[in-house]
Residue, then its C-alpha position, 0 to 999 in steps of 0.5 A: m066489335k067486328r072480332g065480338v061478332t066474328y067471335i059469335l059466328i064460329f062459336c055458333g058453326a062449332l057448334l052447328a058442326g058438332v051437331y051434325l057431325h053427331e047425326f052423321g055418326h047415328a048415319v055412318a053406323g046405319w049405312v055400315q049396317g046397310i040401313a037408309v039412315l038420313p042425317t038432317p041438321a038435329k036429327e037422324y031418320i031411319l028410313r024404314s018402317q021397323l029397326d030392330w034394337s040389335k041395330e038400334t044400339w049400333i045407330a045410338l052408339g055412332g053418334i056418341t062417337g061422332t060427338a066424341v070425335a068433334v070435341l076430340i079433333a077441336m080441343l087439338y086444334f086449340w091445344r096446338k095454337p091457343c088463341l080466341n077464334r080456337e078457343a070460340v071452336v072449342l066452346g063451340a065443340l064442348l057446348v053438346p055434350g054440356v048439355y047433355t052433362l047437365r041435363f044428367l045432372a039436373m034430371g038423371r039422364g043426357h038424353d031423353g028417349t033410349e039413346w044412351q041405353a041403346a049405345q051402352s047396350a052396343l059395348g056390352l054395359r047396363p043399359a040402365g048404367h050411365a057410361v055415356d053420360v060419365c063420357f061426356l062429363c069427362l069430356v066437358i072435364a077435359g075440354l076446360i082443362v086444356w082451355g084452361l091451361r092453354l089460352r090462361p083466361t082472366l077473372w071475367a072468363p067464366v062470365r064470357l063461358i056463361a053468356l056463350a052457354v045461354i046463347g048456344t043452348i037457345l041456337l040448340v033448341e031452335l035449331q031442333i025445333a026447326n028440323n022437326d018442323v022441317f024434316d018431319r012432315v016428310l020423313h017418318d022415323a022407323s018404330v024400334i022393335n024388341v026393346p028391352p023391358g025396364l029401360d028409363p026414356r025420363 
C-alpha cells in the first residue's frame, strides 16, 4: 500500500514538474527578448498590454522546448536505472505530450488557441501544419518504447498505464482550473497583435 502511494505521488510530482517546465520555457523565451513573463503552475502571463506576433512565436516555442527537454531528461533518467519509481517519473513526464497528442488525434490540433502555430512560425514552418503535433507524438512513442524495452512490462502494465492516464488527466484539468481561478484575477495576459490571418484556434 505504502509503495503504491509513493508511486502515485512520484507520478503526480513528475507531471506537475513537467507542466511547470512548459510554462518556465515560455518565460525564458520571453526573458531572452527582454519581455516580462511570469510562469505560474499551469500558465504563463506576459506582463504587458500588447505583444507583437513575431515575439509571441518565440515565447510559444519556448514552452514546447521545455516540455521536450523534460521528457528527454526523464527518459534518460529511467533508461540508466529502470525501476518502478523511475517509471513513475517517466510516465508522469510523458503525460503532458500524451494529452496534447490525444487532443490532436481527437480534434485535429494538440493545443487550443494559436500556440502551436506560433511555435511553427518561429521555426520557419507552415503555421497551419502539424509539426509540433507530430513531434509530441514521436516523443510519446519513443518514451513508451524506452519504457517497454527497459522495464519489460507484464500483461497488467496496460491497465496501470490507463489508470495513470486517467488520474493524470484529471489532475491536469483541476490544476488548470485552479491556476486560472487564482491568477486570472490578478494577472492579465498581453493581447497579441499582427497575427497572421487564417490560423486555426480550435
